[in-house]
N, CA, C and O atoms as CSV, one atom per row, in Angstrom:
chain,resi,resn,atom,element,x,y,z
A,1,MET,N,N,5.174,-9.484,-15.802
A,1,MET,CA,C,4.943,-10.015,-16.716
A,1,MET,C,C,5.816,-9.090,-18.192
A,1,MET,O,O,5.887,-7.871,-18.039
A,2,GLN,N,N,6.300,-9.554,-19.244
A,2,GLN,CA,C,6.557,-8.691,-20.017
A,2,GLN,C,C,6.042,-9.291,-21.736
A,2,GLN,O,O,5.601,-10.323,-22.241
A,3,LEU,N,N,6.381,-8.095,-22.100
A,3,LEU,CA,C,5.938,-8.236,-23.983
A,3,LEU,C,C,6.975,-8.380,-24.838
A,3,LEU,O,O,7.667,-7.365,-24.752
A,4,GLU,N,N,7.377,-9.069,-25.545
A,4,GLU,CA,C,8.069,-8.628,-26.396
A,4,GLU,C,C,7.958,-8.636,-27.685
A,4,GLU,O,O,7.312,-9.396,-28.407
A,5,VAL,N,N,8.578,-7.807,-27.924
A,5,VAL,CA,C,8.308,-6.651,-29.702
A,5,VAL,C,C,9.778,-7.013,-30.070
A,5,VAL,O,O,10.655,-6.799,-29.233
A,6,LYS,N,N,10.080,-7.534,-31.243
A,6,LYS,CA,C,11.343,-7.757,-31.900
A,6,LYS,C,C,12.758,-7.766,-31.047
A,6,LYS,O,O,13.173,-8.777,-30.479
A,7,ASP,N,N,13.416,-6.534,-31.041
A,7,ASP,CA,C,14.586,-6.532,-30.391
A,7,ASP,C,C,14.214,-6.276,-29.118
A,7,ASP,O,O,14.841,-6.732,-28.161
A,8,ARG,N,N,13.300,-5.622,-29.015
A,8,ARG,CA,C,13.202,-4.767,-27.341
A,8,ARG,C,C,12.015,-5.614,-26.672
A,8,ARG,O,O,11.282,-6.378,-27.300
A,9,THR,N,N,11.940,-5.335,-25.190
A,9,THR,CA,C,11.454,-6.521,-24.430
A,9,THR,C,C,10.228,-4.746,-23.940
A,9,THR,O,O,11.023,-3.814,-24.056
A,10,LEU,N,N,9.323,-4.365,-23.668
A,10,LEU,CA,C,8.371,-3.613,-23.257
A,10,LEU,C,C,8.059,-4.182,-21.982
A,10,LEU,O,O,8.004,-5.409,-21.900
A,11,GLN,N,N,7.825,-3.395,-20.868
A,11,GLN,CA,C,7.515,-3.644,-19.759
A,11,GLN,C,C,6.094,-3.363,-19.629
A,11,GLN,O,O,5.516,-2.389,-20.113
A,12,ILE,N,N,5.720,-4.038,-19.126
A,12,ILE,CA,C,3.756,-3.610,-19.235
A,12,ILE,C,C,3.741,-2.984,-17.879
A,12,ILE,O,O,4.181,-3.616,-16.919
A,13,PRO,N,N,3.284,-1.834,-17.751
A,13,PRO,CA,C,2.942,-1.460,-15.751
A,13,PRO,C,C,2.027,-2.132,-15.348
A,13,PRO,O,O,1.145,-2.846,-15.824
A,14,ALA,N,N,2.536,-1.630,-13.909
A,14,ALA,CA,C,1.694,-2.698,-12.461
A,14,ALA,C,C,0.081,-2.246,-12.413
A,14,ALA,O,O,0.166,-1.021,-12.323
A,15,LYS,N,N,-1.016,-2.508,-12.423
A,15,LYS,CA,C,-2.202,-2.295,-12.666
A,15,LYS,C,C,-2.386,-1.304,-11.050
A,15,LYS,O,O,-2.078,-1.530,-9.880
A,16,LEU,N,N,-2.846,-0.507,-11.555
A,16,LEU,CA,C,-3.047,0.509,-10.405
A,16,LEU,C,C,-4.767,0.918,-10.139
A,16,LEU,O,O,-5.481,1.381,-11.029
A,17,TYR,N,N,-5.299,0.590,-8.505
A,17,TYR,CA,C,-6.189,0.665,-8.212
A,17,TYR,C,C,-7.041,1.648,-7.235
A,17,TYR,O,O,-6.630,2.220,-6.226
A,18,ARG,N,N,-8.092,1.679,-7.700
A,18,ARG,CA,C,-9.342,3.516,-7.220
A,18,ARG,C,C,-9.591,2.661,-5.937
A,18,ARG,O,O,-9.297,1.466,-5.927
A,19,ILE,N,N,-10.128,3.277,-4.876
A,19,ILE,CA,C,-11.157,2.878,-3.714
A,19,ILE,C,C,-11.884,2.039,-4.242
A,19,ILE,O,O,-11.696,0.844,-4.016
A,20,GLY,N,N,-12.861,2.460,-5.050
A,20,GLY,CA,C,-14.014,1.451,-5.814
A,20,GLY,C,C,-13.597,0.405,-6.024
A,20,GLY,O,O,-14.122,-0.568,-5.484
A,21,GLU,N,N,-12.405,0.248,-6.966
A,21,GLU,CA,C,-12.113,-1.198,-7.089
A,21,GLU,C,C,-11.750,-2.160,-6.258
A,21,GLU,O,O,-11.969,-3.369,-6.329
A,22,LEU,N,N,-11.023,-1.372,-5.245
A,22,LEU,CA,C,-10.947,-2.071,-3.554
A,22,LEU,C,C,-12.353,-2.596,-3.374
A,22,LEU,O,O,-12.564,-3.793,-3.177
A,23,VAL,N,N,-13.257,-1.744,-3.440
A,23,VAL,CA,C,-14.708,-2.201,-2.556
A,23,VAL,C,C,-14.979,-3.002,-3.537
A,23,VAL,O,O,-14.424,-4.052,-3.214
A,24,ARG,N,N,-15.490,-3.156,-4.539
A,24,ARG,CA,C,-15.841,-4.343,-5.781
A,24,ARG,C,C,-14.900,-5.316,-5.365
A,24,ARG,O,O,-15.479,-6.388,-5.187
A,25,TYR,N,N,-13.448,-5.391,-5.095
A,25,TYR,CA,C,-12.925,-6.816,-4.838
A,25,TYR,C,C,-13.018,-7.397,-3.459
A,25,TYR,O,O,-12.639,-8.505,-3.081
A,26,THR,N,N,-13.672,-6.311,-2.692
A,26,THR,CA,C,-13.450,-6.955,-1.054
A,26,THR,C,C,-14.611,-6.673,-0.666
A,26,THR,O,O,-15.507,-6.288,-1.417
A,27,PRO,N,N,-14.726,-6.856,0.699
A,27,PRO,CA,C,-15.788,-7.160,1.573
A,27,PRO,C,C,-15.715,-5.598,2.350
A,27,PRO,O,O,-16.684,-5.300,3.049
A,28,LEU,N,N,-14.633,-4.659,2.236
A,28,LEU,CA,C,-15.124,-3.536,3.112
A,28,LEU,C,C,-15.333,-2.636,1.888
A,28,LEU,O,O,-15.122,-2.815,0.688
A,29,SER,N,N,-15.859,-1.522,2.658
A,29,SER,CA,C,-16.479,-0.536,2.148
A,29,SER,C,C,-15.707,0.679,2.028
A,29,SER,O,O,-14.612,0.683,2.591
A,30,ARG,N,N,-16.054,1.655,1.433
A,30,ARG,CA,C,-15.063,2.693,1.123
A,30,ARG,C,C,-14.495,3.322,2.156
A,30,ARG,O,O,-13.298,3.468,2.404
A,31,GLN,N,N,-15.827,3.831,2.983
A,31,GLN,CA,C,-15.340,4.733,4.125
A,31,GLN,C,C,-14.184,3.723,5.411
A,31,GLN,O,O,-13.510,4.239,6.302
A,32,THR,N,N,-14.294,2.179,5.080
A,32,THR,CA,C,-13.474,1.587,5.604
A,32,THR,C,C,-12.060,1.917,5.526
A,32,THR,O,O,-11.315,2.340,6.411
A,33,ILE,N,N,-11.778,1.595,4.062
A,33,ILE,CA,C,-10.617,1.672,2.933
A,33,ILE,C,C,-10.062,2.507,2.979
A,33,ILE,O,O,-8.835,2.512,2.890
A,34,HIS,N,N,-11.155,4.034,3.215
A,34,HIS,CA,C,-10.470,5.188,3.413
A,34,HIS,C,C,-10.105,5.578,4.561
A,34,HIS,O,O,-9.211,6.424,4.548
A,35,ASN,N,N,-10.655,5.110,5.997
A,35,ASN,CA,C,-10.344,5.205,7.135
A,35,ASN,C,C,-8.809,4.069,7.476
A,35,ASN,O,O,-7.982,4.283,8.363
A,36,TYR,N,N,-8.789,2.895,6.496
A,36,TYR,CA,C,-7.306,2.357,6.741
A,36,TYR,C,C,-6.343,3.178,6.532
A,36,TYR,O,O,-5.346,3.411,7.216
A,37,THR,N,N,-6.815,3.762,5.192
A,37,THR,CA,C,-5.263,4.681,4.931
A,37,THR,C,C,-4.932,5.861,5.577
A,37,THR,O,O,-3.824,6.393,5.646
A,38,ILE,N,N,-6.206,6.300,6.140
A,38,ILE,CA,C,-5.854,7.223,6.948
A,38,ILE,C,C,-4.900,7.078,8.265
A,38,ILE,O,O,-4.104,7.868,8.774
A,39,MET,N,N,-5.319,5.686,8.630
A,39,MET,CA,C,-5.068,5.633,9.895
A,39,MET,C,C,-3.483,4.980,9.938
A,39,MET,O,O,-2.738,4.692,10.875
A,40,GLY,N,N,-3.333,4.884,8.279
A,40,GLY,CA,C,-1.679,4.094,8.027
A,40,GLY,C,C,-1.718,2.943,7.802
A,40,GLY,O,O,-0.706,2.514,7.248
A,41,LEU,N,N,-2.863,1.891,8.105
A,41,LEU,CA,C,-2.466,0.559,7.649
A,41,LEU,C,C,-2.401,0.264,6.355
A,41,LEU,O,O,-1.772,-0.761,6.095
A,42,ILE,N,N,-3.026,1.063,5.145
A,42,ILE,CA,C,-2.759,0.703,4.209
A,42,ILE,C,C,-1.806,1.954,3.373
A,42,ILE,O,O,-1.544,3.033,3.903
A,43,ARG,N,N,-1.487,1.671,2.370
A,43,ARG,CA,C,-1.078,3.320,1.221
A,43,ARG,C,C,-1.162,3.306,0.395
A,43,ARG,O,O,-1.043,2.231,-0.192
A,44,GLU,N,N,-1.451,4.560,-0.350
A,44,GLU,CA,C,-1.552,4.487,-1.225
A,44,GLU,C,C,-0.022,4.680,-1.802
A,44,GLU,O,O,0.922,5.033,-1.094
A,45,VAL,N,N,0.092,4.290,-3.678
A,45,VAL,CA,C,1.279,4.369,-4.121
A,45,VAL,C,C,1.070,5.416,-4.953
A,45,VAL,O,O,2.003,5.645,-5.723
A,46,GLN,N,N,0.198,6.063,-5.021
A,46,GLN,CA,C,0.471,7.174,-6.428
A,46,GLN,C,C,-1.260,7.815,-5.917
A,46,GLN,O,O,-2.043,7.207,-5.186
A,47,TRP,N,N,-1.494,9.206,-6.572
A,47,TRP,CA,C,-2.272,9.906,-7.359
A,47,TRP,C,C,-2.834,10.092,-8.578
A,47,TRP,O,O,-2.146,9.890,-9.579
A,48,THR,N,N,-3.853,10.407,-8.664
A,48,THR,CA,C,-4.295,10.851,-9.919
A,48,THR,C,C,-4.108,12.333,-10.423
A,48,THR,O,O,-3.863,12.997,-9.415
A,49,GLU,N,N,-4.113,12.884,-11.177
A,49,GLU,CA,C,-3.980,14.161,-11.408
A,49,GLU,C,C,-5.491,14.925,-10.760
A,49,GLU,O,O,-5.521,16.118,-10.458
A,50,GLY,N,N,-6.429,14.196,-10.653
A,50,GLY,CA,C,-7.703,14.410,-9.995
A,50,GLY,C,C,-7.717,14.412,-8.722
A,50,GLY,O,O,-8.705,14.932,-8.205
A,51,GLY,N,N,-6.691,13.866,-7.848
A,51,GLY,CA,C,-6.804,13.490,-6.667
A,51,GLY,C,C,-7.031,12.432,-5.893
A,51,GLY,O,O,-7.085,12.405,-4.664
A,52,HIS,N,N,-7.166,11.527,-6.682
A,52,HIS,CA,C,-7.859,9.701,-6.468
A,52,HIS,C,C,-6.635,9.138,-6.101
A,52,HIS,O,O,-5.583,9.107,-6.740
A,53,ARG,N,N,-6.930,8.647,-4.869
A,53,ARG,CA,C,-5.759,7.801,-3.987
A,53,ARG,C,C,-6.327,6.215,-5.283
A,53,ARG,O,O,-7.373,5.738,-5.721
A,54,LEU,N,N,-4.395,5.902,-5.427
A,54,LEU,CA,C,-4.333,4.671,-6.440
A,54,LEU,C,C,-3.430,3.814,-5.450
A,54,LEU,O,O,-2.464,4.169,-4.774
A,55,TYR,N,N,-4.016,2.636,-5.570
A,55,TYR,CA,C,-3.312,1.305,-4.799
A,55,TYR,C,C,-2.489,0.420,-5.589
A,55,TYR,O,O,-2.537,0.588,-6.808
A,56,ASP,N,N,-2.002,-0.174,-5.290
A,56,ASP,CA,C,-0.897,-1.369,-6.044
A,56,ASP,C,C,-1.500,-2.352,-5.776
A,56,ASP,O,O,-2.439,-2.379,-4.980
A,57,GLU,N,N,-0.924,-3.611,-6.588
A,57,GLU,CA,C,-1.833,-5.205,-6.089
A,57,GLU,C,C,-1.506,-5.427,-4.475
A,57,GLU,O,O,-2.334,-6.094,-3.855
A,58,SER,N,N,-0.320,-4.899,-3.731
A,58,SER,CA,C,-0.347,-5.273,-2.814
A,58,SER,C,C,-0.965,-5.136,-1.465
A,58,SER,O,O,-0.780,-5.738,-0.407
A,59,VAL,N,N,-1.922,-3.956,-1.893
A,59,VAL,CA,C,-2.440,-3.967,-1.003
A,59,VAL,C,C,-4.111,-5.010,-0.832
A,59,VAL,O,O,-5.119,-5.009,-0.126
A,60,PHE,N,N,-3.704,-5.550,-1.635
A,60,PHE,CA,C,-4.926,-7.010,-1.554
A,60,PHE,C,C,-4.655,-7.825,-0.112
A,60,PHE,O,O,-5.478,-8.283,0.681
A,61,GLU,N,N,-3.006,-7.833,-0.069
A,61,GLU,CA,C,-2.628,-9.497,0.840
A,61,GLU,C,C,-3.131,-8.122,2.281
A,61,GLU,O,O,-3.757,-8.457,3.286
A,62,ARG,N,N,-2.731,-6.857,2.045
A,62,ARG,CA,C,-2.415,-6.103,2.826
A,62,ARG,C,C,-3.806,-6.060,3.710
A,62,ARG,O,O,-3.594,-5.977,4.920
A,63,LEU,N,N,-4.810,-6.090,3.427
A,63,LEU,CA,C,-6.245,-5.945,3.867
A,63,LEU,C,C,-6.312,-7.106,4.193
A,63,LEU,O,O,-6.469,-7.314,5.396
A,64,SER,N,N,-6.209,-8.409,3.170
A,64,SER,CA,C,-6.287,-9.713,3.735
A,64,SER,C,C,-6.027,-10.001,4.872
A,64,SER,O,O,-6.827,-10.661,5.535
A,65,ARG,N,N,-4.606,-9.492,5.481
A,65,ARG,CA,C,-4.268,-9.380,6.533
A,65,ARG,C,C,-4.741,-8.640,7.662
A,65,ARG,O,O,-4.751,-9.035,8.827
A,66,ILE,N,N,-5.144,-7.497,7.211
A,66,ILE,CA,C,-6.347,-6.424,8.291
A,66,ILE,C,C,-7.498,-7.402,8.479
A,66,ILE,O,O,-7.977,-7.499,9.608
A,67,ILE,N,N,-7.823,-7.890,7.820
A,67,ILE,CA,C,-9.353,-8.910,7.803
A,67,ILE,C,C,-9.529,-9.912,8.641
A,67,ILE,O,O,-10.456,-10.193,9.402
A,68,GLU,N,N,-7.942,-10.703,8.269
A,68,GLU,CA,C,-7.657,-11.925,9.677
A,68,GLU,C,C,-7.409,-11.032,10.794
A,68,GLU,O,O,-8.195,-11.350,11.686
A,69,LEU,N,N,-6.746,-10.153,11.120
A,69,LEU,CA,C,-6.326,-9.598,12.580
A,69,LEU,C,C,-7.481,-9.489,13.219
A,69,LEU,O,O,-7.599,-10.042,14.313
A,70,LYS,N,N,-8.634,-8.699,12.616
A,70,LYS,CA,C,-9.660,-8.028,13.200
A,70,LYS,C,C,-10.978,-8.990,13.485
A,70,LYS,O,O,-12.130,-8.688,13.177
A,71,LYS,N,N,-10.642,-9.983,14.017
A,71,LYS,CA,C,-11.305,-10.863,14.142
A,71,LYS,C,C,-11.142,-11.202,15.713
A,71,LYS,O,O,-12.026,-11.538,16.501
A,72,THR,N,N,-9.909,-11.040,15.921
A,72,THR,CA,C,-9.205,-11.368,17.537
A,72,THR,C,C,-8.220,-9.695,18.183
A,72,THR,O,O,-7.771,-9.548,19.320
A,73,ARG,N,N,-8.153,-8.846,17.220
A,73,ARG,CA,C,-7.551,-7.851,17.776
A,73,ARG,C,C,-8.135,-6.207,17.418
A,73,ARG,O,O,-9.155,-5.880,16.812
A,74,THR,N,N,-7.274,-5.515,17.924
A,74,THR,CA,C,-8.332,-3.875,17.874
A,74,THR,C,C,-7.762,-3.331,17.104
A,74,THR,O,O,-6.601,-3.731,17.020
A,75,LEU,N,N,-8.182,-2.063,16.023
A,75,LEU,CA,C,-7.217,-1.185,15.147
A,75,LEU,C,C,-6.349,-1.236,15.730
A,75,LEU,O,O,-5.463,-2.055,15.485
A,76,TRP,N,N,-6.270,-0.148,16.979
A,76,TRP,CA,C,-4.818,-0.143,17.284
A,76,TRP,C,C,-3.714,-1.459,17.657
A,76,TRP,O,O,-2.490,-1.360,17.740
A,77,GLU,N,N,-4.576,-2.748,17.857
A,77,GLU,CA,C,-3.103,-3.520,18.143
A,77,GLU,C,C,-2.615,-3.833,16.652
A,77,GLU,O,O,-1.479,-3.935,16.188
A,78,ILE,N,N,-3.973,-3.958,16.026
A,78,ILE,CA,C,-3.606,-3.946,14.178
A,78,ILE,C,C,-2.178,-3.483,13.928
A,78,ILE,O,O,-1.117,-4.020,13.609
A,79,ARG,N,N,-2.598,-2.285,14.203
A,79,ARG,CA,C,-1.371,-0.653,13.898
A,79,ARG,C,C,0.116,-1.277,14.169
A,79,ARG,O,O,1.086,-1.485,13.440
A,80,GLN,N,N,-0.101,-1.438,15.271
A,80,GLN,CA,C,1.110,-1.797,15.944
A,80,GLN,C,C,1.658,-3.413,14.982
A,80,GLN,O,O,2.620,-3.490,14.217
A,81,ILE,N,N,0.977,-4.196,15.244
A,81,ILE,CA,C,1.606,-5.176,14.612
A,81,ILE,C,C,2.149,-5.084,13.264
A,81,ILE,O,O,3.264,-5.396,12.847
A,82,LEU,N,N,1.028,-4.542,12.603
A,82,LEU,CA,C,1.837,-4.369,11.115
A,82,LEU,C,C,2.895,-3.812,10.765
A,82,LEU,O,O,3.545,-4.060,9.749
A,83,SER,N,N,3.265,-2.550,12.086
A,83,SER,CA,C,4.258,-1.339,11.944
A,83,SER,C,C,5.624,-2.398,12.276
A,83,SER,O,O,6.664,-2.351,11.618
A,84,LYS,N,N,5.382,-3.368,13.455
A,84,LYS,CA,C,6.481,-4.004,13.614
A,84,LYS,C,C,7.181,-5.261,12.165
A,84,LYS,O,O,8.296,-5.702,11.886
A,85,GLU,N,N,5.788,-5.418,11.593
A,85,GLU,CA,C,6.051,-6.579,10.395
A,85,GLU,C,C,6.746,-5.346,9.074
A,85,GLU,O,O,7.244,-5.831,8.058
A,86,ASP,N,N,6.719,-4.469,9.175
A,86,ASP,CA,C,7.032,-3.581,8.002
A,86,ASP,C,C,8.317,-3.348,8.429
A,86,ASP,O,O,9.313,-3.339,7.704
A,87,ALA,N,N,8.268,-3.081,10.121
A,87,ALA,CA,C,10.299,-2.549,10.226
A,87,ALA,C,C,10.784,-3.732,9.829
A,87,ALA,O,O,11.599,-3.690,8.907
A,88,ALA,N,N,10.573,-4.516,10.164
A,88,ALA,CA,C,11.053,-6.325,10.124
A,88,ALA,C,C,11.484,-6.181,8.557
A,88,ALA,O,O,12.666,-6.229,8.216
A,89,GLU,N,N,10.660,-6.043,7.854
A,89,GLU,CA,C,10.842,-6.757,6.468
A,89,GLU,C,C,11.536,-5.753,5.964
A,89,GLU,O,O,12.444,-6.026,5.178
A,90,ALA,N,N,11.215,-4.138,6.364
A,90,ALA,CA,C,12.583,-3.048,5.637
A,90,ALA,C,C,13.865,-3.476,6.143
A,90,ALA,O,O,14.892,-3.424,5.467
A,91,SER,N,N,13.806,-3.920,7.390
A,91,SER,CA,C,15.678,-4.193,8.074
A,91,SER,C,C,15.995,-5.778,7.227
A,91,SER,O,O,17.099,-6.322,7.228
A,92,SER,N,N,14.953,-6.242,6.646
A,92,SER,CA,C,15.738,-7.690,6.356
A,92,SER,C,C,15.979,-6.998,4.705
A,92,SER,O,O,17.054,-7.282,4.176
A,93,ALA,N,N,15.126,-6.225,4.017
A,93,ALA,CA,C,15.170,-5.868,2.946
A,93,ALA,C,C,16.550,-5.208,2.666
A,93,ALA,O,O,17.199,-5.536,1.674
A,94,GLU,N,N,16.911,-4.442,3.389
A,94,GLU,CA,C,18.469,-3.286,3.772
A,94,GLU,C,C,19.305,-4.393,3.966
A,94,GLU,O,O,20.211,-4.326,3.135
A,95,GLN,N,N,19.437,-5.542,4.797
A,95,GLN,CA,C,20.642,-6.254,4.689
A,95,GLN,C,C,20.631,-7.196,3.817
A,95,GLN,O,O,21.673,-7.810,4.044
A,96,THR,N,N,19.984,-7.804,2.770
A,96,THR,CA,C,19.853,-8.056,1.847
A,96,THR,C,C,20.459,-7.816,0.615
A,96,THR,O,O,21.198,-8.592,0.010
A,97,THR,N,N,19.917,-6.098,0.090
A,97,THR,CA,C,19.836,-5.071,-1.036
A,97,THR,C,C,21.267,-4.414,-0.520
A,97,THR,O,O,22.321,-4.344,-1.153
A,98,GLY,N,N,20.923,-3.860,1.099
A,98,GLY,CA,C,22.046,-2.998,1.102
A,98,GLY,C,C,21.416,-1.150,0.865
A,98,GLY,O,O,22.027,-0.101,0.656
A,99,ILE,N,N,19.906,-1.483,1.033
A,99,ILE,CA,C,19.605,-0.248,0.254
A,99,ILE,C,C,18.312,0.062,0.986
A,99,ILE,O,O,17.265,-0.529,0.723
A,100,ALA,N,N,18.434,1.165,2.070
A,100,ALA,CA,C,17.071,1.603,2.845
A,100,ALA,C,C,15.878,1.452,2.289
A,100,ALA,O,O,15.592,1.786,1.140
A,101,GLY,N,N,15.030,0.863,3.218
A,101,GLY,CA,C,13.869,0.392,2.889
A,101,GLY,C,C,12.621,1.843,3.060
A,101,GLY,O,O,12.955,2.977,2.718
A,102,THR,N,N,11.428,1.582,3.545
A,102,THR,CA,C,10.625,2.540,3.249
A,102,THR,C,C,9.876,2.331,5.037
A,102,THR,O,O,8.699,2.479,5.366
A,103,ALA,N,N,10.887,2.010,5.775
A,103,ALA,CA,C,10.081,1.688,7.446
A,103,ALA,C,C,9.814,3.246,8.183
A,103,ALA,O,O,9.230,3.399,9.256
A,104,GLY,N,N,10.420,4.407,7.289
A,104,GLY,CA,C,10.268,5.315,7.869
A,104,GLY,C,C,9.431,6.403,7.090
A,104,GLY,O,O,9.645,7.609,6.968
A,105,TYR,N,N,8.259,5.492,6.526
A,105,TYR,CA,C,6.939,6.153,5.207
A,105,TYR,C,C,6.856,7.440,5.877
A,105,TYR,O,O,7.202,7.525,7.056
A,106,ARG,N,N,6.456,8.386,5.275
A,106,ARG,CA,C,5.896,9.700,5.853
A,106,ARG,C,C,4.818,9.851,4.615
A,106,ARG,O,O,5.152,9.707,3.439
A,107,PRO,N,N,3.533,10.148,5.027
A,107,PRO,CA,C,2.726,10.180,4.171
A,107,PRO,C,C,3.484,11.902,3.701
A,107,PRO,O,O,4.338,12.634,4.200
A,108,GLN,N,N,2.567,11.952,2.455
A,108,GLN,CA,C,2.920,13.340,1.596
A,108,GLN,C,C,1.919,13.908,0.848
A,108,GLN,O,O,1.122,13.326,0.113
A,109,SER,N,N,2.011,15.083,1.082
A,109,SER,CA,C,0.345,16.080,0.396
A,109,SER,C,C,0.446,15.682,-0.891
A,109,SER,O,O,1.542,15.317,-1.316
A,110,LYS,N,N,-0.503,15.689,-1.580
A,110,LYS,CA,C,-0.946,14.933,-2.853
A,110,LYS,C,C,-0.753,16.175,-3.901
A,110,LYS,O,O,-0.649,16.066,-5.123
A,111,LYS,N,N,-0.724,17.587,-3.001
A,111,LYS,CA,C,-0.063,18.653,-4.079
A,111,LYS,C,C,0.857,19.057,-4.206
A,111,LYS,O,O,1.159,19.583,-5.277
A,112,THR,N,N,1.783,18.986,-3.078
A,112,THR,CA,C,2.961,19.176,-3.033
A,112,THR,C,C,3.948,18.650,-2.787
A,112,THR,O,O,5.074,19.146,-2.817
A,113,GLY,N,N,3.603,17.433,-2.475
A,113,GLY,CA,C,4.378,15.866,-2.617
A,113,GLY,C,C,5.662,16.329,-1.315
A,113,GLY,O,O,6.588,15.667,-0.845
A,114,LYS,N,N,5.261,17.545,-1.082
A,114,LYS,CA,C,6.148,17.641,0.766
A,114,LYS,C,C,5.467,16.618,1.908
A,114,LYS,O,O,4.272,16.326,1.848
A,115,GLU,N,N,6.147,16.225,2.708
A,115,GLU,CA,C,5.704,15.260,3.838
A,115,GLU,C,C,4.529,16.465,4.599
A,115,GLU,O,O,4.656,17.687,4.682
A,116,THR,N,N,3.098,15.349,5.210
A,116,THR,CA,C,2.404,16.169,5.975
A,116,THR,C,C,2.969,15.899,7.430
A,116,THR,O,O,1.996,15.849,8.182
A,117,VAL,N,N,3.818,15.759,7.937
A,117,VAL,CA,C,4.171,15.191,8.848
A,117,VAL,C,C,3.545,16.069,10.096
A,117,VAL,O,O,3.745,15.719,11.259
């Protein structure tokens, strides 16, 4: 979505959601969302200065997929499935654009910005 202002186009920033908002819009608890983040099933895209995780709109699709898979799979199996899907998506994007994707995602410390592996 773009906003026209005379001769310039302003980009409206993407909406970012805190855990409390995810709880409000999904059937999941705060602890479940936190656990899914720690397990790597979902990813925060940013941190607030106060240390709160922020998620983008794509987290809702991801949570929907997890909820659906949870009906017949364990979290360990879901993690494997999502990892394969992420790798395939990153590979496809790399082939299409020639730009390396995020298949090698590595969590970073919110304080230092360095990898926490």
